[in-house]
N, C-alpha and C positions, 0 to 999 in steps of 0.2 A: 070763383068758388067761395062759398061761405066759410067763415072761420071754423064752424063746427065740423065741416067736412075735412078740413086740414087737420084739426085736432083728432077726429076719428081715425083718419089714416095714420097719424103719428102714434096714437095709442096702439093701433093694430100692429104697426111695424115694431114698436117697442116690445109688445107682448110676444111676438114671434121671436125676436132676438133673445129675450129672456128665456123663452121655452127651449130655444136651441142651445142655451148655456153660454153664449158668448156676446152679451149685449155691448160691452165696451168696444170690442173689435168691429162688430157690425155697425155701431154708431160711427166709428172713425171712418170706415170704408164708405158708408153712405154720405158722410160729411164731405169727403174728398170728391165723390161722384157729383154731389150737388154743386160743389165749387166749380168743377169742370163744366157742368151744365150751364152755370151762370156765366162763365167766361167764353163759351163757344156758342155763338148765335146759330150757326148752321146745325149743330147737334141738337140744340134746344128746339129749333123749328122742325127738324126731321122727326124727333120723338113725339112732338105735339101735333104733327100734321095728321088729321083724321083721314086725309086722302091716301095716306100710305097705309097699306094693310097692317093690321095689328101684328101678325106674325113677323113681318119685315122689321117693324120697330123693335119688337122683342129680340129679334136676331141681332140687331145693331147693339143692343144692350149686352147680350151674351158675348158677342165678339169683342166689345170694349172691355168687359170685365173678366174675360177668360184668363185665368192665371194671375189676375191682379186683385181679385176679391174672392171671398168665400162664396160657396154655393148659396148660402142663406141670403147674403147681400144681393147677389145676382137675381135670385128668385123674387126678392122684395121689390127691387127696381123694376123688374120685368112685370110684376103684378100691377104696380102703379101705372106703368106705361100702357099695359094692356087694358086697364080700366079707363084710359083716356085722360089721365091726370098728370101727364109728364110736365106740363107747364107749371104745375103747382108743386112739383117734386122738391125743389129747394125749400119752399116754405114748410112742406111736410117734414122734411129732414131736420130743419131748424127746430121745429116743435118737438120732434122725437128726441133730438139731442138735449133739449131743455128738460124733457121728461126724465131722461136717463140721469142727467146730472142731479136733478131734484130728488130722484130716488136714492141718490148717494149723499144727499144733504150738501150739495155743492152748486155753485153758479158756473156758467159757461163763460170763459174768457176767450173771445175770438181775437187772435193775434195775427196781424198782417205783417209779413216779413218779406224781404226780397229773396231770401233763400229758405229752404226747409230747415227746421231746427232739429238737433239731435235730441234723443230722450233726455240726456243730461241737461241740455239747455232748456228744454221744456220744464223739467223738474225745478231747476234754479229759478226760472221765470215764474212758475206757479208759486214757489216759496216767497219770492219778492212781492208778487201781487197779494198774496195772503197777508204779508206783513204790512204792506202799504194800505190795503183796503179793509183788512180785518175779516175778509170773506174767503172761505175755502173755494178754490176754483179748479176747473178742469180746463186745460189749455187746448184749444183747437186752432191749428195754424192754417192760414190762407197765404199762399205764395202770391205776392204782389210786387213786381219789379219796380213800380212807381215809388215804392217806399225808399228805394236807393240803399238804405242801411238802417240799422236799428229796428224798432218794432212800434206798431200802433196797436194798442190793446183796447178792446171794447168789452165792457162787462155791463150788460143791460144798456142803460142810457149813459153810462160813464165812459169817457174816452181818455186814455193816457197816451199821449203822442210823444214817443221817444225816438222819432225817426230823424234820419239825417236830413231829409227834405224839410222838415219843420225847422231844424236848426239852421239850415241854409237860408230859409225864408226869414227867420229872425235876424240873421246876420245881414241879409240884404236890406231889411227894414231899418236896421241900426245905422246904415250908411246913407240913408235918405235924409 
């Protein structure tokens, strides 16, 4: 899919979220769904399989999101899946999240952590990133057990690796 199509869908999703009056919540729910889609090959292939009738793929989305996301989020995911762009949904959501952050004059900091972070931890981390980089950020957390502990933060092309895994690797290297 061409980048202009991803950008077009991202703009449309963002416009709907703004019109519904809850863009930050919808962005967060879409971000979490996109992460689940990235980490589940079976789900990704089912939603992208053109051999599966559209109504069945949309029903999978509704079943997955029922009670876990707003009606707006469910409808947006269902629309993208129904249009045959489920495979591109993570890229569309990433572009939408970037649009949302930019509309608030912030950058997106994607934080990989072994466990979910509390609101207080996210706020402290955002403040620390702001201080270290001089950039206002919105923290989006990706649960990644391979991190072991600590966090790995990506802001655009910049990576700040404060993970236990990195520290263990450094320690291992120092003994060689």
